[in-house]
C-alpha positions as semicolon CSV with decimal commas, in nm:
position;residue;x (nm);y (nm);z (nm)
1;M;6,970;11,662;6,004
2;K;7,276;11,473;5,869
3;T;7,491;11,617;6,145
4;E;7,249;11,511;6,414
5;K;7,246;11,153;6,286
6;L;7,627;11,145;6,287
7;L;7,628;11,269;6,645
8;E;7,384;11,005;6,748
9;K;7,588;10,744;6,591
10;A;7,899;10,860;6,776
11;K;7,710;10,861;7,105
12;I;7,604;10,496;7,029
13;Q;7,966;10,397;6,966
14;L;8,065;10,548;7,299
15;I;7,784;10,351;7,481
16;L;7,896;10,025;7,319
17;N;8,273;10,070;7,341
18;E;8,362;10,350;7,593
19;P;8,116;10,334;7,880
20;F;8,351;10,557;8,087
21;F;8,311;10,842;7,843
22;A;7,948;10,764;7,749
23;S;7,836;10,804;8,117
24;A;7,914;11,176;8,099
25;A;7,852;11,231;7,727
26;L;7,488;11,134;7,775
27;R;7,443;11,408;8,045
28;M;7,563;11,686;7,806
29;D;7,348;11,905;7,592
30;Y;7,468;11,948;7,232
31;E;7,449;12,241;7,002
32;E;7,553;12,332;6,652
33;D;7,738;12,660;6,639
34;E;7,876;12,781;6,302
35;T;8,062;13,076;6,468
36;I;8,321;12,842;6,618
37;E;8,598;12,670;6,437
38;T;8,571;12,326;6,574
39;G;8,393;12,280;6,912
40;S;8,380;12,380;7,283
41;T;8,236;12,294;7,612
42;N;8,143;12,508;7,916
43;G;8,074;12,212;8,145
44;T;7,709;12,168;8,068
45;R;7,690;12,194;7,691
46;I;7,906;12,075;7,393
47;K;7,914;12,309;7,104
48;Y;8,032;12,187;6,752
49;N;8,082;12,331;6,413
50;S;7,880;12,118;6,170
51;E;8,127;12,130;5,889
52;F;8,407;12,039;6,110
53;F;8,217;11,755;6,271
54;T;8,082;11,596;5,941
55;K;8,428;11,597;5,784
56;L;8,578;11,390;6,067
57;Q;8,603;11,007;6,019
58;A;8,347;10,808;6,233
59;Q;8,595;10,715;6,512
60;E;8,740;11,085;6,521
61;R;8,382;11,194;6,600
62;V;8,375;10,962;6,891
63;G;8,707;11,101;6,985
64;F;8,590;11,460;6,961
65;I;8,305;11,385;7,197
66;A;8,541;11,199;7,449
67;H;8,783;11,492;7,433
68;E;8,517;11,737;7,528
69;V;8,381;11,511;7,797
70;M;8,724;11,475;7,954
71;H;8,754;11,851;7,976
72;V;8,431;11,863;8,179
73;L;8,521;11,550;8,400
74;L;8,838;11,717;8,507
75;G;8,671;12,065;8,555
76;H;8,898;12,250;8,310
77;H;8,620;12,502;8,263
78;L;8,624;12,582;8,636
79;R;9,003;12,569;8,672
80;M;9,080;12,821;8,410
81;K;9,013;13,126;8,650
82;E;9,194;13,436;8,518
83;R;9,449;13,249;8,311
84;D;9,507;13,330;7,945
85;H;9,239;13,154;7,753
86;E;9,419;13,029;7,447
87;T;9,714;12,902;7,661
88;W;9,494;12,732;7,906
89;N;9,316;12,545;7,624
90;K;9,645;12,427;7,491
91;A;9,752;12,321;7,838
92;C;9,426;12,126;7,891
93;D;9,470;11,956;7,551
94;Y;9,834;11,844;7,626
95;A;9,713;11,708;7,962
96;I;9,408;11,496;7,831
97;N;9,505;11,381;7,483
98;P;9,764;11,122;7,585
99;L;9,516;10,983;7,827
100;L;9,251;10,948;7,561
101;Q;9,511;10,798;7,328
102;E;9,610;10,545;7,589
103;S;9,247;10,455;7,624
104;G;9,234;10,357;7,256
105;I;9,047;10,675;7,147
106;K;9,118;10,795;6,802
107;L;9,152;11,176;6,802
108;P;9,107;11,419;6,512
109;V;9,405;11,527;6,311
110;G;9,597;11,815;6,481
111;A;9,548;11,692;6,830
112;L;9,817;11,855;7,055
113;M;10,050;11,590;7,195
114;D;10,395;11,622;7,358
115;S;10,547;11,337;7,551
116;K;10,739;11,594;7,774
117;Y;10,420;11,670;7,949
118;A;10,353;11,315;8,044
119;S;10,181;11,303;8,386
120;F;10,172;11,675;8,412
121;S;9,846;11,863;8,526
122;A;9,700;12,137;8,315
123;E;9,819;12,388;8,562
124;E;10,179;12,259;8,540
125;I;10,174;12,253;8,161
126;Y;10,041;12,612;8,160
127;K;10,328;12,728;8,366
128;V;10,564;12,595;8,111
129;L;10,370;12,723;7,806
130;I;10,359;13,088;7,944
131;Q;10,740;13,088;7,974
132;D;10,791;12,944;7,625
133;D;10,810;13,229;7,386
134;N;10,820;12,983;7,088
135;Q;10,528;12,769;7,191
136;K;10,340;12,829;6,870
137;Q;10,633;12,713;6,659
138;K;10,683;12,413;6,876
139;Q;10,328;12,285;6,912
140;S;10,263;11,961;6,718
141;G;9,911;12,055;6,600
142;N;9,647;12,323;6,605
143;G;9,422;12,171;6,858
144;F;9,044;12,151;6,877
145;G;8,763;12,185;7,109
146;D;8,798;12,497;7,340
147;V;8,730;12,520;7,711
148;E;8,466;12,795;7,771
149;E;8,391;12,963;8,115
150;P;8,103;12,831;8,304
151;E;7,764;12,997;8,235
152;E;7,706;13,311;8,439
153;G;7,553;13,259;8,777
154;V;7,696;12,895;8,813
155;D;7,787;12,803;9,163
156;E;8,142;12,693;9,103
157;K;8,177;12,504;9,434
158;Q;7,863;12,303;9,354
159;A;7,982;12,262;8,989
160;E;8,309;12,129;9,104
161;Q;8,134;11,866;9,316
162;E;7,918;11,772;9,026
163;C;8,216;11,714;8,813
164;K;8,374;11,493;9,059
165;Q;8,046;11,299;9,095
166;M;8,039;11,257;8,728
167;L;8,400;11,126;8,732
168;I;8,304;10,866;9,003
169;E;7,993;10,763;8,809
170;A;8,197;10,731;8,496
171;A;8,445;10,504;8,665
172;N;8,159;10,299;8,804
173;A;7,989;10,263;8,470
174;A;8,307;10,128;8,308
175;K;8,346;9,891;8,598
176;Q;7,984;9,750;8,570
177;A;8,031;9,724;8,203
178;G;8,354;9,525;8,245
179;S;8,541;9,787;8,064
180;H;8,903;9,880;8,133
181;V;9,006;10,237;8,258
182;N;9,371;10,293;8,195
183;Q;9,603;10,346;8,503
184;S;9,670;10,708;8,415
185;I;9,303;10,801;8,429
186;K;9,260;10,600;8,761
187;E;9,539;10,796;8,914
188;M;9,392;11,121;8,801
189;I;9,062;11,028;8,941
190;Q;9,199;10,949;9,278
191;Q;9,399;11,276;9,291
192;L;9,077;11,471;9,200
193;I;8,842;11,303;9,455
194;E;9,081;11,249;9,751
195;P;9,005;11,487;10,043
196;V;9,190;11,824;10,041
197;Q;9,429;11,846;10,346
198;N;9,318;12,112;10,607
199;W;9,635;12,307;10,568
200;R;9,564;12,560;10,849
201;E;9,528;12,271;11,096
202;I;9,864;12,126;10,985
203;L;10,030;12,476;11,002
204;N;9,888;12,528;11,336
205;R;10,032;12,197;11,451
206;F;10,363;12,256;11,292
207;V;10,412;12,602;11,440
208;S;10,309;12,492;11,780
209;E;10,559;12,213;11,775
210;Y;10,833;12,481;11,761
211;S;10,680;12,730;12,015
212;R;10,857;12,801;12,343
213;S;10,687;12,854;12,677
214;D;10,829;13,082;12,970
215;Y;10,762;12,982;13,330
216;S;10,789;13,214;13,627
217;W;10,873;13,103;13,980
218;V;10,789;13,447;14,121
219;R;10,429;13,341;14,167
220;P;10,323;12,982;14,233
221;N;10,067;12,812;14,013
222;P;9,749;12,831;14,224
223;R;9,601;12,531;14,057
224;Y;9,848;12,306;14,237
225;L;9,865;12,480;14,584
226;P;9,577;12,280;14,728
227;M;9,774;11,964;14,652
228;G;10,079;12,094;14,843
229;M;10,273;12,137;14,516
230;Y;10,473;12,456;14,457
231;L;10,496;12,468;14,073
232;P;10,579;12,762;13,839
233;I;10,299;12,951;13,659
234;L;10,299;12,962;13,284
235;E;10,365;13,328;13,227
236;S;10,355;13,355;12,845
237;T;10,343;13,125;12,548
238;E;10,560;13,274;12,265
239;I;10,586;13,138;11,921
240;G;10,959;13,101;11,835
241;K;11,054;13,285;11,507
242;I;10,891;13,158;11,201
243;V;11,010;13,252;10,868
244;F;10,760;13,251;10,572
245;A;10,909;13,236;10,232
246;I;10,707;13,338;9,913
247;D;10,804;13,193;9,577
248;T;10,772;13,496;9,346
249;S;10,889;13,351;9,035
250;S;10,708;13,405;8,705
251;S;10,526;13,067;8,723
252;I;10,325;13,201;9,013
253;D;10,018;13,379;8,875
254;R;9,857;13,668;9,040
255;L;9,578;13,459;9,204
256;L;9,831;13,228;9,362
257;L;10,029;13,533;9,493
258;V;9,715;13,660;9,651
259;S;9,656;13,314;9,801
260;F;10,009;13,305;9,950
261;V;9,964;13,647;10,101
262;S;9,627;13,566;10,247
263;E;9,750;13,258;10,412
264;I;10,040;13,440;10,575
265;K;9,809;13,725;10,698
266;E;9,577;13,450;10,841
267;A;9,880;13,289;11,025
268;M;9,986;13,632;11,158
269;S;9,626;13,683;11,306
270;I;9,620;13,331;11,450
271;F;9,966;13,352;11,635
272;N;9,962;13,724;11,690
273;V;10,337;13,756;11,659
274;P;10,578;13,943;11,423
275;I;10,658;13,741;11,105
276;T;10,956;13,735;10,891
277;V;10,870;13,719;10,525
278;I;11,136;13,642;10,248
279;H;11,030;13,713;9,890
280;C;11,245;13,501;9,646
281;D;11,257;13,400;9,285
282;T;11,623;13,323;9,166
283;T;11,753;13,551;9,444
284;V;11,612;13,698;9,755
285;K;11,425;14,002;9,662
286;K;11,307;14,136;9,984
287;V;11,315;14,047;10,362
288;E;11,034;14,191;10,585
289;E;10,981;14,192;10,947
290;L;10,599;14,239;10,962
291;N;10,325;14,294;11,235
292;Q;9,974;14,175;11,198
293;D;9,835;14,506;11,050
294;D;10,120;14,537;10,784
295;D;10,059;14,488;10,420
296;I;10,257;14,225;10,210
297;T;10,351;14,316;9,853
298;P;10,530;14,028;9,682
299;E;10,852;14,116;9,471
300;G;11,017;13,900;9,204
301;R;10,882;13,736;8,893
302;G;11,205;13,573;8,761
303;G;11,290;13,203;8,766
304;T;11,268;12,981;9,076
305;E;11,547;12,894;9,313
306;F;11,504;12,772;9,683
307;Q;11,849;12,779;9,800
308;P;11,872;13,173;9,846
309;V;11,609;13,157;10,108
310;F;11,785;12,886;10,309
311;D;12,117;13,077;10,279
312;E;11,938;13,388;10,404
313;V;11,805;13,207;10,706
314;N;12,137;13,031;10,785
315;E;12,325;13,360;10,762
316;N;12,100;13,633;10,916
317;H;11,823;13,453;11,102
318;E;11,984;13,221;11,344
319;D;11,689;13,237;11,589
320;T;11,452;13,090;11,333
321;K;11,251;12,794;11,468
322;A;11,094;12,684;11,140
323;I;11,052;12,787;10,768
324;V;10,707;12,766;10,591
325;Y;10,771;12,789;10,216
326;F;10,483;12,874;9,985
327;T;10,550;12,754;9,630
328;D;10,422;12,578;9,328
329;G;10,722;12,351;9,351
330;G;10,854;12,456;9,010
331;S;11,226;12,417;9,097
332;W;11,408;12,087;9,048
333;G;11,758;12,202;9,138
334;N;11,962;12,060;9,436
335;Y;11,935;12,255;9,755
336;A;12,086;12,219;10,098
337;E;11,878;12,146;10,408
338;P;11,880;12,454;10,642
339;F;11,945;12,410;11,012
340;C;11,572;12,445;11,098
341;P;11,269;12,240;10,998
342;V;11,086;12,326;10,662
343;L;10,713;12,295;10,585
344;W;10,642;12,312;10,204
345;A;10,296;12,450;10,128
346;T;10,260;12,360;9,761
347;Y;9,994;12,444;9,516
348;N;9,882;12,250;9,212
349;N;10,174;12,027;9,211
350;K;10,147;11,687;9,373
351;R;10,454;11,558;9,212
352;F;10,669;11,788;9,413
353;S;10,892;11,571;9,643
354;P;11,179;11,762;9,799
355;A;11,466;11,592;9,970
356;F;11,379;11,721;10,310
357;G;11,093;11,879;10,507
358;E;10,715;11,813;10,540
359;V;10,502;11,867;10,218
360;I;10,133;11,961;10,228
361;H;9,938;11,996;9,904
362;V;9,705;12,295;9,952
363;N;9,518;12,255;9,622
């Protein structure tokens, strides 16, 4: 009973002082669970270890709830997918704890913090952590409050929309109460609720711009003969050579590679032409000339460099009309613009801003 009273007091403090977090906190179910070390959430419920919770200071209890609520608002339980559970939890904590701190929330001792992750998404932080062999020694605390997978049978698309709706309602609740929502959270809200670009439409437009049409004067165009006009007939529309580059660096997880391959196969079926595919991490690992029914097996898993792809195209593919580069945008080096246009199809990295080419954010 003592724990329940402390929990209710923490909720009341959220209602009085933090309407943004209170809006979502009041929609959660709460459950004591002595089998976990601190706490956790699966998107609909917040679990807590009663001993851990009662030992916290009053404002830290408020911070614990706000921390778990933030995981839910940002859909961290839905975004984990097949990533390593422990590392994903750390990445999510590094992403949200600074935002909570900026909002004046007091977090329990041991909250994971690192200024080098400022403005990074959980996905971007995860990529750094899985490449850091010494992450356990470098972390600034032990963390608390795990992110669990959603309950079995949950419609993840619907759950994602519900999280976005909760986020909007939380922002509105804060506004109506005259409460301030810090700028970092505002920007994150905007990124999460803005419409996702229809990447296939953009690709279709991009490729079509660099197609070439062949006309024949052997047969006149019958459409214009009644008007006394002798014009050539469009004999064929052929897409100029398009090179698809796949970022096969170690920061690209298996699911993302599957997405890259799926999108290229889709493009091959739409345009029904042979496709050149270049696999590259720090060097070009494979160059393939593929037809619609051919399989694509990515090769790589080293670091990330873009320049080798451009060098390969410049030196060996002079008939290329355009390059479509699938990447997470994890390379920050300098690279020279190739002779043909570039379309960057980036995943989970809205900060990626190359010096040239058109960028579309797929996720």
